[in-house]
N, C-alpha and C positions, 0 to 999 in steps of 0.2 A: 503494499499499500503506500501511496505517496502523501505527503503531507496534504496536498490540496483534496485528495480523495477522503482522507480522514475528517477533514473540516467540513466536508459535505455530508458527513454522516449526522443525523439528528441526535443531540445529546439524550433525548427521552428515549429513543431506540437503543442506544448504547447501554443506558441504565437498565432498560428492559431485559436486554441480553444478559446482564448481570443479576437479574432477579429483583430488581427495584422498581416498585410501582409507585405512582403518585398517591399521596394521601388526600390532597386537595387540588381542585382546579379551578382557577379563576381566569377565565378567558384563556388566552396564550401563556398565562403565568402558572406553572405546575410546581407544587410543593411536595417534597419528599422527606422522609426520615433520612438523615444524612447518611450517604455511604461511606463517609470518611470517619465517622466516630458514631458512639452509641448515644441515642437521645430517644426520648419519648414524645417530644413535641417537634414537628416538622420545622426545621429551620433551613433547609436547602431549597433554593428556588432555581427553577429552569425557565427561561424565557424562550419560547419556541420560536418566536419571530426572529429574534436576534441569535438564536442558537448559543446562548451563553449561560452560565450558572453562577450562583453565588451562595456560599454557606455563611450564613449570618452569625453562626455560633463560633467559627473559626475566623471570620473576617477575611475569607479567602474567596476568589472566584476567577473565572476566565472562559476560555473556550474549550472545546473537547480534549485539545491535546493537554492543556493544563490540567484537566480532570483525570486524564489517563495517567499523566505523571504522578498524580496523588494516589490513585488507586493501585498503580503498579509499583509504587514506591521508588521512583527512579527519576532523575533529571536528565537522563541520557536519551535524546530524541530518536536514535537508532534503535534503542531497546523498545521504546514505545511503538515505533513503526513495525518492528518485528512482531511483538506481542499481539498488536492489534490486527496485523496481517493474518495471524493464526487463530484469532478469535471468531465465532460466529456471531456476527452482529447483523441485526435485521435490516434490510436495505431501506434506504431513505425514500419515504413517499412525500411529495411536496405537500406542505402543510397548508390546510385549508381553513378558513375562518370557521370556529365551531359556533359562535353565535354573534351576530353583527351588533354593533353597538346600539342599534335601534332596539334590540330585544331588551336592553337593560332599562329602557323607558317604558315598558309595559307596566300598565296600572289598572286597577279594578278588575283584575283577573277573576273570570267566573267559569267554573268548570260544570257543564251539564252533559245529560245524555245526548249522544249524536242523533239529531232528528231534523235538522234544517234541511228543507227540499234541495237547495242549492249546493250544500255540500254532498248530500246523497247522490245527486244528480252527476256531480263531478266524478265521483268514485265509480258509478255506474258506467260512465263513458270509459273508464279505465278498466272496466271488466270486473269490478268488485261489487258484489251485491250488498244490500243493506244489512241483511242478517249477519254476514261475516264481519262487516264493518263496525256494526254496533256492538259486537262481542269484544272487539280489540281496540277501538278508539272511543274518544269522547268528543264533545262539542266546547269549544273554548271562547268566550267572549272577553275582549279586553279593550283598554284604550291606549292609544299611542299617539303622541303629538297632538293630543286634545280631540282625537277622533275615535269613534267606536268601530272595532272590527270583530269578525269571527272567523274561526278556522276549525279544521279538523285536528284533534290533538292526540299524540301517541305518547304515552308515558315512559320515561326512562327509569333506570334502577336508582338515580340519585334525586327523583322527585320533579325533575324538569320534563318539558314536553316538546316533542317535535310538532312543529305547526305546518299545516299545508291547506291552501284553498286555490282555486283556479288562477289567482293572480300573486300569491305570495308563497314562499318557502322559507323557513326560518325556525327559531326555537326559542323557548323560555328557559333560560339557564337554571340549574346548572345542566351542562351537556354531559352525556353518559351513554353507555351501552343500554339496551333493553334485553333482558333474558326472559325466555319462555320456557318453562319446564313441565314436561308431561311424562317424566321418568323413563324416556326412551335411552337406547345405548347410542343412538346417532344423534349428532347436533348438526343443524343447518344454519349457514351463516348468510345475512343479507346486508346489504348496504344501508337501505332505507326501509321504512315499514310498508310502502306501497308494494315493493317486491316480496315482502314476507305475506301480506294479504293475498297477493297473487299465488303464491305458492299453496296457501290454504285452499284457495279455489280449484287449484289444478290437482292438488295432491292430499289435501286434508291436514289434519293436526300433526305437529311435530315439536320436538325440543329445538329451540332456535336462539340464536344471538342476531339482534338487529344492531349494527355498528353506530347507526345514526350519523357517522362520518368515519371515513377510513382512518383518521388520525387516532380514532380509539382503539385501534387493534392491539397495541400493547397491553392495554387494561383488561382485554378479553382472553389472552392466552392461557392464563392459569385455570380459568374456568373451562375453557375448551379442552384442556389437556385431560380432564376427567373422562371424557367420552372416548369410546373405542373406535368411533367413526365420525369424521367430520366432512361435511359437503359443502363446498363454497359456491355460492350463487351470486356472485358479484358481476359488475357491469363488464360488457365486451368493449372496453375502452382501455388506453394505457394505463390509466390509475388503477382501474378494476383488476386488470391482468397482473399489474405490479403488487397490489394488494393480496390477491390470491397466492402469488409466488411467496410473498412474506409469511403468510400463514402456513404454507406447506413446508416452507424452509424451517420455520420454527417447530412445527408439530411433527413433521416427518410422514412416514407412510401411511398413517391412519387418515390422511387428508385427501379428499377426492375434489377435482375441478368438475363442478356439475354444470357449467356454463354451456357445454355441448348441446343440452337440451334447446337452448335459444341462440345457437351459434350465428344465426342469420339477422339477429335483432340486438339492440343496444343493450337490453336488459330483460329480466323475467316478465316485467309488466307490460313492455311492448309486444312481447310474445303472446302474452295473455290476450291483450287487446286485439291483435291480429287473427287470433285463434277464434275469439268470440265473435268478431265480424264476419269470418268465414262461416261459423256455424249459424249466425242469423241468415246470412245470404243463401245457405244451403236450405233452411227452413223455408224462406220464402219461394224458392224455386219449386217446392213440392205443390205449390198451389198455381 
């Protein structure tokens, strides 16, 4: 590995490869129990945007090379290059905004049963029936910049919500994965909740992890590792393929790339939509 290649690695991915997971996430600022000393309160901050770290307890910080020197107990850059070159470090995925700044201005949030005709019609156009949608989602009304809005809400494990309507895609922080457990031996992974709903329509109930952003992959790995089989249903684009590779590299032969089911489409929902249209057309042709 060259110095430039090492600097391109996300510190969060480097820490995940060493078994360190964030205790708290505040936007692009992630807090950890320090990997450099024993502590009970997280004092180690990683800025995902700048890709730098700072240990408030030690008063030290820097880039990923500075951190590697601390972890490997060496000031020899050649030793760092050698050791990192022989380590299994998850490949970097471009950092995506977890929740836009607009999300922090959400006020008067009200969670209801999913029932608004416009939201149900939106999901129907995407091939998702109302019964499936109501079992998995809620309806959220909120105020932003002095105006009232409403959207489909999908709850994550940290108590935040992914938001979706025909005109908006965002989230109410905190951002996190969503886990669905039905005590199966296999677990299915999806980038977003619409793809998860699409799988339910196509194949029925399953154990699942909805990432809600591929940047959340490191925090999902320990839970996924408990399963004997893992099926990745991620997008057929560069980011999705890289994310699938990242999961398979971390968890090994138990992982399967399931995107061949919808290889001609961008994602599982697009495949479902086209399948639904074809089915409807076939029904009309009978008359």
